[in-house]
KETIKE-782495 format. One record per residue: y, z, x of N, C-alpha, C, O, CB in turn. Coordinates in nm, 4 decimals. Last residue first. Glycine has a CB too. Layout:
BEGIN
(pt (Y; Z; X); (Y; Z; X); (Y; Z; X); (Y; Z; X); (Y; Z; X));
...
This chain:
BEGIN
(pt (5.4094; 5.4868; 0.5956); (5.5525; 5.4902; 0.5663); (5.6291; 5.3958; 0.6522); (5.7512; 5.3865; 0.6401); (5.6069; 5.6279; 0.5835));
(pt (5.0950; 5.4498; 0.4281); (5.1767; 5.4453; 0.5491); (5.3236; 5.4386; 0.5091); (5.3572; 5.3903; 0.4010); (5.1379; 5.3237; 0.6387));
(pt (4.9728; 5.4422; 0.1824); (4.9775; 5.5704; 0.2508); (5.0582; 5.5662; 0.3794); (5.0875; 5.6719; 0.4353); (4.8389; 5.6168; 0.2805));
(pt (4.8470; 5.1144; 0.2107); (4.8817; 5.2294; 0.1265); (4.8786; 5.3569; 0.2083); (4.7915; 5.3759; 0.2932); (4.7856; 5.2409; 0.0065));
(pt (4.9833; 4.8951; 0.4585); (4.8701; 4.9624; 0.3959); (4.9178; 5.0825; 0.3144); (5.0190; 5.1443; 0.3476); (4.7682; 5.0069; 0.5024));
(pt (5.2453; 4.6672; 0.3719); (5.1973; 4.7780; 0.4534); (5.0790; 4.8424; 0.3821); (5.0742; 4.8443; 0.2591); (5.3107; 4.8824; 0.4798));
(pt (5.3065; 4.3197; 0.3754); (5.2619; 4.4385; 0.3032); (5.2116; 4.5422; 0.4006); (5.1442; 4.5106; 0.4987); (5.1528; 4.4034; 0.2017));
(pt (5.5582; 4.1032; 0.3938); (5.4662; 4.1759; 0.4799); (5.4313; 4.3058; 0.4092); (5.5174; 4.3908; 0.3865); (5.5280; 4.2023; 0.6219));
(pt (5.6032; 3.8024; 0.2320); (5.6179; 3.9473; 0.2199); (5.5124; 4.0123; 0.3084); (5.3936; 3.9812; 0.2996); (5.6040; 3.9945; 0.0704));
(pt (5.7817; 3.5119; 0.2404); (5.6654; 3.5806; 0.2976); (5.6932; 3.7293; 0.2921); (5.7955; 3.7762; 0.3421); (5.6361; 3.5336; 0.4451));
(pt (5.8801; 3.3001; -0.0251); (5.9121; 3.4092; 0.0672); (5.7825; 3.4736; 0.1157); (5.6863; 3.4875; 0.0401); (6.0041; 3.5150; -0.0011));
(pt (5.8485; 2.9503; -0.0400); (5.8039; 3.0820; -0.0855); (5.8364; 3.1856; 0.0202); (5.8217; 3.1612; 0.1399); (5.6525; 3.0819; -0.1165));
(pt (6.1354; 2.7390; -0.0347); (6.0093; 2.7854; 0.0229); (5.9757; 2.9248; -0.0280); (6.0642; 3.0060; -0.0552); (6.0165; 2.7851; 0.1765));
(pt (6.3862; 2.6794; -0.1202); (6.2761; 2.6514; -0.2115); (6.1421; 2.7015; -0.1595); (6.0447; 2.7056; -0.2348); (6.2679; 2.5038; -0.2374));
(pt (6.5611; 2.7241; 0.0856); (6.5716; 2.8106; -0.0325); (6.4534; 2.7941; -0.1267); (6.4232; 2.8844; -0.2048); (6.7003; 2.7816; -0.1073));
(pt (6.4892; 2.5162; 0.2639); (6.4678; 2.6565; 0.3026); (6.4696; 2.7478; 0.1799); (6.3881; 2.8397; 0.1708); (6.5755; 2.7017; 0.4037));
(pt (6.3283; 2.2464; 0.0895); (6.4444; 2.3098; 0.1495); (6.4145; 2.4569; 0.1755); (6.3240; 2.5142; 0.1148); (6.5683; 2.2942; 0.0591));
(pt (6.0116; 2.1016; 0.1704); (6.1008; 2.1732; 0.0799); (6.2188; 2.2317; 0.1574); (6.2082; 2.2619; 0.2763); (6.0244; 2.2848; 0.0054));
(pt (5.9705; 1.7825; 0.3323); (5.9430; 1.9254; 0.3173); (6.0456; 1.9885; 0.2250); (6.1540; 1.9338; 0.2046); (5.9433; 1.9963; 0.4541));
(pt (5.8323; 1.4805; 0.3155); (5.9539; 1.5489; 0.2729); (5.9209; 1.6955; 0.2478); (5.8508; 1.7282; 0.1521); (6.0143; 1.4825; 0.1451));
(pt (5.6681; 1.3614; 0.5987); (5.6532; 1.4225; 0.4675); (5.7812; 1.4983; 0.4361); (5.8326; 1.5718; 0.5204); (5.5288; 1.5169; 0.4620));
(pt (5.6094; 1.2206; 0.8313); (5.7288; 1.1872; 0.7546); (5.7199; 1.2409; 0.6125); (5.7595; 1.1736; 0.5174); (5.7498; 1.0364; 0.7523));
(pt (5.3753; 1.2512; 0.9646); (5.4712; 1.3601; 0.9752); (5.6011; 1.3316; 0.9006); (5.6940; 1.4122; 0.9067); (5.5012; 1.3875; 1.1198));
(pt (5.0532; 1.1897; 0.8959); (5.1849; 1.1329; 0.8700); (5.2866; 1.2469; 0.8670); (5.2838; 1.3299; 0.7762); (5.1867; 1.0521; 0.7359));
(pt (4.8447; 1.3146; 1.1628); (4.8834; 1.3029; 1.0228); (5.0223; 1.2405; 1.0116); (5.0988; 1.2396; 1.1081); (4.8805; 1.4407; 0.9538));
(pt (4.6662; 1.1496; 1.4184); (4.7764; 1.2356; 1.3770); (4.8103; 1.2086; 1.2316); (4.8052; 1.0951; 1.1843); (4.9000; 1.2139; 1.4664));
(pt (4.3086; 1.1290; 1.3904); (4.4382; 1.0678; 1.4153); (4.5456; 1.1620; 1.3630); (4.5201; 1.2438; 1.2746); (4.4489; 0.9270; 1.3484));
(pt (4.0124; 1.2501; 1.5578); (4.1100; 1.2550; 1.4487); (4.2386; 1.1826; 1.4886); (4.2728; 1.1761; 1.6067); (4.1408; 1.4014; 1.4101));
(pt (3.7450; 1.0429; 1.6704); (3.8577; 1.1298; 1.7048); (3.9529; 1.1341; 1.5859); (3.9726; 1.0323; 1.5195); (3.9314; 1.0797; 1.8341));
(pt (3.3889; 1.0144; 1.6885); (3.5154; 0.9864; 1.6203); (3.6197; 1.0865; 1.6656); (3.5876; 1.2014; 1.6957); (3.4985; 0.9912; 1.4662));
(pt (3.1204; 0.8612; 1.8719); (3.2048; 0.9764; 1.8407); (3.3326; 0.9296; 1.7730); (3.3791; 0.8182; 1.7971); (3.2377; 1.0571; 1.9684));
(pt (2.9892; 0.6510; 1.9694); (2.9157; 0.7271; 1.8692); (2.9978; 0.8462; 1.8203); (2.9510; 0.9237; 1.7369); (2.7816; 0.7748; 1.9262));
(pt (3.1416; 0.5488; 2.1732); (3.1482; 0.4814; 2.0442); (3.0675; 0.5507; 1.9344); (3.0770; 0.5123; 1.8178); (3.1003; 0.3408; 2.0593));
(pt (3.3274; 0.6951; 2.3924); (3.1961; 0.7223; 2.3344); (3.1962; 0.6665; 2.1927); (3.2465; 0.7317; 2.1012); (3.1627; 0.8764; 2.3354));
(pt (3.5753; 0.6002; 2.4628); (3.4842; 0.6401; 2.5707); (3.3413; 0.6635; 2.5212); (3.2458; 0.6531; 2.5982); (3.5359; 0.7662; 2.6379));
(pt (3.7078; 0.5558; 2.2229); (3.6786; 0.4407; 2.3089); (3.5819; 0.4735; 2.4233); (3.5143; 0.3844; 2.4748); (3.8074; 0.3866; 2.3664));
(pt (3.6097; 0.6907; 1.9189); (3.6432; 0.7279; 2.0564); (3.6091; 0.6100; 2.1477); (3.4938; 0.5672; 2.1509); (3.5664; 0.8579; 2.1009));
(pt (3.7378; 0.5570; 1.6244); (3.6228; 0.5662; 1.7139); (3.6731; 0.5952; 1.8549); (3.7671; 0.5320; 1.9032); (3.5377; 0.4351; 1.7106));
(pt (3.9540; 0.7697; 1.4327); (3.9241; 0.6426; 1.4995); (3.8056; 0.6652; 1.5918); (3.7769; 0.7779; 1.6321); (4.0483; 0.5884; 1.5793));
(pt (4.0562; 0.9070; 1.1104); (4.0151; 0.9112; 1.2504); (3.9954; 0.7717; 1.3060); (4.0164; 0.6710; 1.2384); (3.8874; 0.9917; 1.2659));
(pt (4.1251; 0.8776; 0.8479); (4.1533; 1.0069; 0.9105); (4.1169; 1.0125; 1.0586); (4.1440; 1.1125; 1.1251); (4.0796; 1.1149; 0.8375));
(pt (4.0575; 0.6215; 0.7741); (4.1825; 0.6767; 0.7213); (4.2219; 0.8057; 0.7917); (4.3400; 0.8402; 0.7951); (4.1700; 0.7016; 0.5720));
(pt (3.8076; 0.5775; 0.8716); (3.9173; 0.5119; 0.9409); (4.0528; 0.5587; 0.8896); (4.1539; 0.5371; 0.9564); (3.9057; 0.3618; 0.9264));
(pt (3.6427; 0.6996; 0.6837); (3.6670; 0.7666; 0.8115); (3.7862; 0.7066; 0.8851); (3.8584; 0.7786; 0.9541); (3.5431; 0.7587; 0.8992));
(pt (3.6368; 0.5014; 0.4842); (3.6979; 0.6311; 0.4566); (3.7310; 0.7051; 0.5861); (3.8370; 0.7669; 0.5964); (3.6050; 0.7162; 0.3696));
(pt (3.4993; 0.2968; 0.6162); (3.6354; 0.2719; 0.5653); (3.7077; 0.4038; 0.5394); (3.8265; 0.4166; 0.5693); (3.6307; 0.1874; 0.4351));
(pt (3.2557; 0.4289; 0.6633); (3.3377; 0.3849; 0.7762); (3.4812; 0.3577; 0.7326); (3.5750; 0.3919; 0.8045); (3.2775; 0.2594; 0.8401));
(pt (3.1631; 0.4630; 0.3985); (3.1953; 0.5794; 0.4811); (3.2831; 0.5412; 0.6003); (3.3757; 0.6148; 0.6344); (3.0669; 0.6463; 0.5304));
(pt (3.1187; 0.1936; 0.3269); (3.2144; 0.2755; 0.2526); (3.2586; 0.3963; 0.3359); (3.3775; 0.4275; 0.3427); (3.1528; 0.3224; 0.1192));
(pt (2.9175; 0.1256; 0.5086); (3.0447; 0.0529; 0.5114); (3.1531; 0.1327; 0.4397); (3.2668; 0.1388; 0.4865); (3.0293; -0.0863; 0.4467));
(pt (2.7148; 0.3011; 0.4212); (2.7679; 0.3115; 0.5572); (2.9044; 0.2439; 0.5670); (2.9967; 0.2988; 0.6271); (2.6701; 0.2488; 0.6584));
(pt (2.6613; 0.1998; 0.1641); (2.7139; 0.3360; 0.1795); (2.7768; 0.3558; 0.3174); (2.8809; 0.4203; 0.3292); (2.6021; 0.4394; 0.1576));
(pt (2.5527; -0.0477; 0.2377); (2.6736; -0.0420; 0.1549); (2.7399; 0.0948; 0.1688); (2.8617; 0.1036; 0.1835); (2.6399; -0.0710; 0.0063));
(pt (2.3266; 0.0386; 0.3768); (2.4286; -0.0394; 0.4472); (2.5599; -0.0413; 0.3699); (2.6671; -0.0369; 0.4303); (2.3798; -0.1824; 0.4704));
(pt (2.1831; 0.1644; 0.1722); (2.2318; 0.2431; 0.2853); (2.3405; 0.1691; 0.3625); (2.4364; 0.2309; 0.4087); (2.1165; 0.2780; 0.3787));
(pt (2.1209; -0.0559; 0.0101); (2.2030; 0.0524; -0.0442); (2.2619; 0.1376; 0.0683); (2.3778; 0.1784; 0.0608); (2.1198; 0.1405; -0.1395));
(pt (1.9560; -0.2012; 0.1878); (2.0814; -0.2593; 0.1402); (2.1747; -0.1523; 0.0857); (2.2950; -0.1564; 0.1115); (2.0540; -0.3641; 0.0329));
(pt (1.7409; -0.0233; 0.2112); (1.8200; -0.0564; 0.3293); (1.9549; -0.1149; 0.2887); (2.0572; -0.0817; 0.3486); (1.7439; -0.1552; 0.4193));
(pt (1.6371; -0.0318; -0.0474); (1.6935; 0.0938; 0.0043); (1.7824; 0.0683; 0.1260); (1.8869; 0.1314; 0.1415); (1.5808; 0.1921; 0.0412));
(pt (1.5466; -0.2971; -0.0551); (1.6472; -0.2509; -0.1503); (1.7158; -0.1233; -0.0992); (1.8378; -0.1099; -0.1076); (1.5826; -0.2256; -0.2884));
(pt (1.3524; -0.2916; 0.1515); (1.4668; -0.3826; 0.1569); (1.5800; -0.3348; 0.0668); (1.6960; -0.3325; 0.1080); (1.4243; -0.5237; 0.1169));
(pt (1.1192; -0.1503; 0.1365); (1.2379; -0.0792; 0.1842); (1.3627; -0.1658; 0.1855); (1.4704; -0.1161; 0.2184); (1.2133; -0.0257; 0.3222));
(pt (0.8326; -0.0996; -0.0262); (0.9400; -0.1985; -0.0202); (1.0708; -0.1267; 0.0168); (1.1255; -0.0512; -0.0637); (0.9541; -0.2749; -0.1569));
(pt (0.5391; 0.0032; 0.1310); (0.6619; 0.0461; 0.0636); (0.7691; -0.0610; 0.0832); (0.7929; -0.1069; 0.1949); (0.7110; 0.1846; 0.1182));
(pt (0.2071; -0.0987; 0.0705); (0.3276; -0.1124; 0.1519); (0.4505; -0.0729; 0.0706); (0.4638; -0.1116; -0.0455); (0.3418; -0.2569; 0.2046));
(pt (-0.1184; 0.0000; 0.0841); (0.0000; 0.0000; 0.0000); (0.1243; 0.0000; 0.0883); (0.1429; 0.0893; 0.1709); (0.0000; 0.1218; -0.0955));
């Protein structure tokens, strides 16, 4: 009895292509090691909130301390 793997191989190749496209959005193949991926810098042109709009940071003290 022989297992038909052609259909499964095609599905895996489609999934691999999809994953590679998704990975290329957040990384790139390492030129020194093609089996490795490196992250790429994020888009730093993000509009940040104004100083007044940022959440205030509150430093909490443990109970019982003064």
